[in-house]
N, C-alpha and C positions, 0 to 999 in steps of 0.2 A: 449481255446482262451479267453472266457469270464472271467475265473479266472485270467488270466494274465493281462487283461485290468483292472480289479478291483484292483489287487495288485498294478499296476502302479498308478492308481488314488489315492488310499488311503495311500500307503506307499512309493511310489517312490519319493515323494517330499523330504523325509528325506535325500536322497542321492544326491540331487541336489548340484552342486558346488556353493560355496558362490560367490557373485558378486566380480569380480577381477578388472574391470575397466569400466569406462563410457567414450565413445569416445577414446581418446588417454590417458586419465588420469587414472592412476592406483590407487587402494585403498590399502594403506599400513597401517597396524595397528600402531597407535601412531605417525603418520606422516601427514603432509599437502603436498599434491601433486598438480601439475598444468598440464593442458593440454587443449584440445579443443574437441568440438563435431562437426564432419563434417555435413554439411547440403547440400542437393541437390542444385545444382546451383553454387557450389564453395565457399559458405560462411562457416564460422567457428564460433561457439559459444565458447568463452573462459570459462573455468571451473576450479575451484579449489575444491579439496575434502579433508576434514579432517576426518580421521577415528580414533576413540578413541581406547584405549587399551582394553576397555570392550565393550561387545555387548550392543545394545540398539536400539532405533528407528532411522529412517532416515528422514531427512527433508532437504529442500532447502531454501536458502535466495538469492533472485535475485534483481537486480537493472538495471537501464538503458534500460528498454524496450522502453522508449522514450529517444532519444539522448540528449535532452536539460535539463534533470532532474539530475543534478550533485549531489544533496544532497542524492538521493537514491543510486547512485553509490558509493559515499563516505561512506555512512552508511554500505554498505556490506563490504567494506574494513576495516572499524573500528571494526566491530564485528569479522571479520576473524583474525585481529591482536590481539584482546583482549583474544582469546582463546588459551589454551595450549592443543595440540592434545594428550599429554600423560595423561591429567587429565579429558578429556571428555569421556562420554559414547556414543556409537552409531556412526552415520555418518552424517556429515553436508556437503551438496553440496552448494558451493558458485558460483553464476554467477554474477560477479560485473557489467557486461555490456552486455546486450543482443543485443542492436542496435548500433554496432560499426560505421556503415556508418552515422547514424543520429548524433552520437557523434562528428564525424569529422566535420560536417556541423552545429553543434548546432541546429539540426532539431528534432522536435517532432516525425516526421514520418521516416520510412525507406526510404532513398533517392532514392534507386535504382528503386523502383516501386511506391513511394509516398503513401504508405499505413501505417496505424496505426497498428503495430503488435498486439497491445492489442485489436484489433477487428477482428483478423484473426484466432482465435482458434476454429471457428465453421464450416467454409466453406472449400470446397476442390477446390482450384484453382491452376493454373500453374503459380505461382508467388513466388518470393523468400520469401516474408513476410509470406505467408501461409506455405512454406516449413519450415521456422524457427519455426513457431508456432506448426506445426505437430511434428517436431523433439523434441522440448522442452517438449511437452506433453508426447511423447513416452519414451524418454531417461531420463527425470527428474521427471516430475509430477507423472507418474504411478509407479515409484520406491519408492516414498516417502510417509510417513505417513501424512505430512502436509507441507505447505510452507508459506513463508513470502515474499511478493512482494513490494519492496520499491520504492516510487515515491516522486516527489515534484510537484510544480505548473507550472514548465516549465520556459520559457525564460522571460516572461513579468510580472508575478504576484508572490505573495508570499501567502502561506496558513498557518494558525495556525496548529500546529501538531495535527493529529488525526488519528484514524483507521477507515477504511470503511468496514462495514459488509453488505452483500448483502441479501436483503429480497427476497428470491426466493424459490420456491418449491423444487429446486434441492439441496439446501444447507443442508438438513437434513441428515448428514452422520452418520456413526456408532459411530464416536468419539464426536458427539455433533455438535453445529453450530459455525459459525465464531464469534458470539457475545462473546463467552467465550474467544477466542483468543484476540479479541478486548479489552476486559476488562483487560486481562493480560498485554497487551501492555502498559497500564497505563496512557494514556492521559486522560485528564478530559472529552474530547469530543469523543464520538463514533458516527459516522455518519451512519445512516441506510438508504440504498438505494436499489432499485430493481435490478440495474445492467442491462447490455445489453448483448444480444447474441454476442458471439465472444470474450468476455472478458475472460482473463485467469482464474480469480476466479470463474466466473459463469460456464464456460465450464469444469473446473476441477471437480466441484461438480456434474455437470450434467452427464459427461461421466465416471468419475472415482470415484465419491463419496469422493473426497478429499477436505479438508479444505485449502483454500488459503486466508490468511489475507493480505489485501491491506493497506499499511501505507503511509501517506503523511506528508512530513517534509519540510517546507520552499519553496524556489523557487527563480526565478529571476537570475539564473546563479551565485548565491552568496552562499557561505557556511554560514549556520545558526548554529553556533557552540553550542549554548545553546540548541537549538532544537535537534541537532544531539546527544548530550550527553544524553538528556532525552530519545531519541529513542533507543540509545544503551542499556540503562537500561531496556527499555521495551522489547527488544528482549531477553536480558538476563533473564528477568522474564519468558518468554515463554519457553526458554531452561531449566531453573530450574524446572518449572512445569512438563515438559515432561521427566525429568530425564537425560538430556544431561550433566548437570553440577550441582555442589553443590552451595548453596547460599540461600539468603533470598529474597523472592519476595517483591518488594517495589511498593505500590499502593497509589494513593491519597485517601484522606478520602471520597471524593465524585466523582462520574463519571456520565455523562449525555448521555443518548442515545437519539439522535435527528434525526428527519426525514429530508431527503434532501429537501423535500417540504417546509421546514421552512427556506430555504436559499433564500434571495431576492437579485438579482444582479442589480447594477446601471451601466448603460452604457452611454457613452458620445454621445450626440446628435450633437456635433460639434467637430472639431479638435481644438487644441490649446495647451497652456502650462498648466499643471496640478499642482495646489497648494492644496496639501492634508491637511485637517484640523483635521484628526484623525490618530491614529496609530493602527497597528494590535493588536487586542484584546481589544480595547477600548469599553466601554459601550456607546451606543448611544440611543437617544430617537426620536420618531417621531417629525419631524420639525427641527432637528439639521442639521447644515451645515456640510457635510462630505468632501466637496471639492469645489474648484472654478476653472473653466476653463476660461482662458483668451486667446482670439484670437488676436495675435499682428497685424494681417492684417486688420481685421475689427474694432479692438479696442473694441470689445464687451466682456462682462464678463457674465458667467452663473454660478449661485450657484447650487450645487447638494445637494438636500434636502432629508434626510432620510424619507421614508414613513412608517418605522417600528421601533419598539423598540427591541433592542437586542445588539449583540456585533459584532465588525468588524472581519469577518471570513477570508476574503481575501482582498488583496490590491494591486493595480498596483505599480510596482517598478519604472518604468520610469516616468519622469516628462513631456514628450511630449506624447500627446495622440491623436489618430485619431478617427474619427467618428465611432461609433459602438463598440469600444473597452471597456472592462470592467474596471470600476474605482475601485469598491469595491463590496463586498457582505456582507450582514448583516444576521446573523444567529439568529433567534428569539428563545430564550430559554424558555420563559414563557409569560403569559399574562401580560400586563402593564396596571393596573387600572388607573394609572395617566393620560395615554393618550388614553385609550380605544382601544388598539390594542389587537387582539385576535389571538392566535395560531391556526393553522389549525388542528394540531393533538396533542395528549398528550405527555408530556415529561416524560421519565422514569428516575427517580433519583435512583442511586445505592449507598448505603453506604457500604464501605468496612471496615471490622473489622480485627484487627491484628490476625494472626494465625488461621483464620477461613475461608480460601479460599475454603476448601472442602465443606463448608456449604453454603446454598443459602443465600446471603445477603438480607437485607430488601429492598424491592422496593416500591417506592411511585409513584403513577400516578398523575401527576399534570395536571389538565385540563386547 
């Protein structure tokens, strides 16, 4: 009996049948197929699977975990349309929209239970959002070598394109950390943050030792085509690096790894009409006016003054603002000797050299 068990453990895996379908979606060599994954409670996650003619890795690309983030949804569709299943290696699972009910209502949360699905990957509860998270982890994450989760800033604001890498003890996977994926995505900004329990990226690393890269592109329920085209190139970079497709990796000459602690938000202290004085990505200094709020009822005006030097990282899209809403956030990239502002943490500057991706680029710590 012991010999039989040992034989099964060490050699039986060779005779396992290859994966034929996920949910109702079949895997067909050289084809793109569509289907859905049933979830307890009567919900269905739409899924499309592209299987190349040649064997290789398996990854997923997802969007719409928040229903009001249409740039993430569109990005998944763009990358799916850009690939030829007869020319790729391995298997790519596309989930264009996880949160269908939130999408119907332009809602960040899953409307059936008013929960954020991207905070439901840790707990066990009898709620549809948790069932979705559990099914997504079992049917998709655990089958894949890595994943890319596409987001934007939601209904009210817009963000500069960037990748988010999570500074967590759980992220040290056998394939490296998410910083390497973030660099390959190719945005000049890589935002390093601790992450929260329940997040897809954090729990995938903690439970399954899988890398999930979070990318952010635009927002405001508006397509940001320039950002989307850059993000498409970034995902192609990752696929090229991991052998899914042929091509040349395109990276900027310099990339910056910044801490989320270096982001400073300005919120409205009164409601009114918002007159923005800066654009997304503008360089600002301490003392600059970034916006003016005019209350047409009280006829009062309030200037919003930047307290830091940096650049405009996020900006409110709508010109009517309520008390407490975010106007803009300033990301401080380095010290400003002109105005005496100090960064809380060091900036990591990465210089990328052509054809040298496999070698460690030069890093400079800027205090």
